[in-house]
C-alpha positions, 0 to 999 in steps of 0.5 A: 500500500502507498504510505500516507503523505507526511503532514505539514507542521500547520496540519499537525497543529490543526489536528492538535487544536481539533483534538483538544477542542473539547468545550461543550455546553451542558445544563448549568442550572441542574444538579445530578438528581434533577436530570433523573427527576426530569427523566421520570417525568418524561417516561414514568412507566419505563423500567428504570432499574432491574435487580434479582428479577424485580423491576422498578419504573421511573415513577416508582424509583423517584417516589421511593427515593423521595420518601427516603430523601424527606426522611433524611431531611428530617434527620438533619441532612442539609446541602453538603451534609456528608452521608455514608452509604454501605449496602449490598448491591440492590434497589435500596442501594440505588435508592439510597444514593439518589435520596442522599442527593435529593436531600441535598447531601453528598454521599460517601461510598463504602463497600461492604467488602472493605476491611473494617479499618478502612471503612472506619477511616473513611467515615471518620476522615469524612466526618460522616454523621449518618451512615445508610446501610441495611440490617444484615450489615449492622454487626459487620460495620466498625464502631464510629461516630456515625449514626446507622440508618437501616434502609430496610428498617424504616418502612413504617416511617417512610410510608407517612412521608411525601412522594414529591421531589424535595424542594432543596435549593442546590447549586451546581458547585455543591458536593455530589459525592466523595470517593476515596483513592486506594491508598496504594501510595499512602493514606487513602484520600477523599476526592470531592466531586461537585454536581457540575462535574457529574452533569458535564460528564453525563451530558458528554456521554449522552452525545457518545452513547445512544439511547439504544446502547444505554437501554440495558446498562449492566451496573456491576462496578462498586460504588466506590469507583467512579465508573459506577457513576456512569453505569448508574446515573447515565442510563437513568438520565437518558431513559435506559434501564440499570441492570444490577449485578455483583460483577460482569462475570455474574452476567450469565446467571442474570434473569435479565441478561438478554436485556443487557446492551452495554457492558463496562468491565476489564479485559480479563473478565470479558475474555472469560465471558467470551471463552464461556460463550456467555455474552448475550446477543443483545450486547451492542457496546463493550467498554474495557479499561484497567488492563492491557487490551490485546487486539485478538480479544477486541476482534473476538468481541466483535465476532460475538452476537451483534456487538457494534462498538468496543472502546 
């Protein structure tokens, strides 16, 4: 083949300028939860969340999260109150995250699998006064200054609360969540993310991933990692369904596996799914990160079912 002609200095500079032209407009008057509330108004009867064979519509998701949010407000949550959440993957986990945001608070993500010492450090370092959890985890959590609230133990209190969106004044420069680094180079550090950063991310992602790709987004990443924000909140702001799983490897055992259209995972997990011939034909897009991606794996993915894009 004829080699491509060399680029001139001016052409190289122009390519660099175009590559870095990443400015884009995004809603400057909305916070993360506002995007989901707006979607609930647009498609109240569409399925928003699927876990363990059960589904929640957007209307149900919004109503239940609102009740928890009103409960949190009654417990003293105000804008930028840091509220911890440590919960097994379930609908209640997603409802808890959304409720904290709706109440004006910022969530501090904890993984039930983390050692007690790490959990205790994160709660104390963030000066978290409330910790949302579930009764099954109460005895496994460290002793801290935070008051525990079991989301599965307040049903009676929630039943009497409003289902309307809380009227909490909140600007985009308020905190949305805090995620802690691994601590591999020292003490773990809490990274504080404002609503405007998340709204910008989701606005960009909505221009890259179509509603058809997000129609069934597998959510298998721990809420302690930033990829979980993409998996949970992007589809919920675009009318897609979040399909919860413990890990990407658990995909073959999901009742809703044939509804999965987008997967985020690491190459090694995807390789295992390919080897087991367990990638559903419904999957359109595969996002891979965290490990080297060999070309032969990328090609093998394209040969599975109807996968259209591998990132």
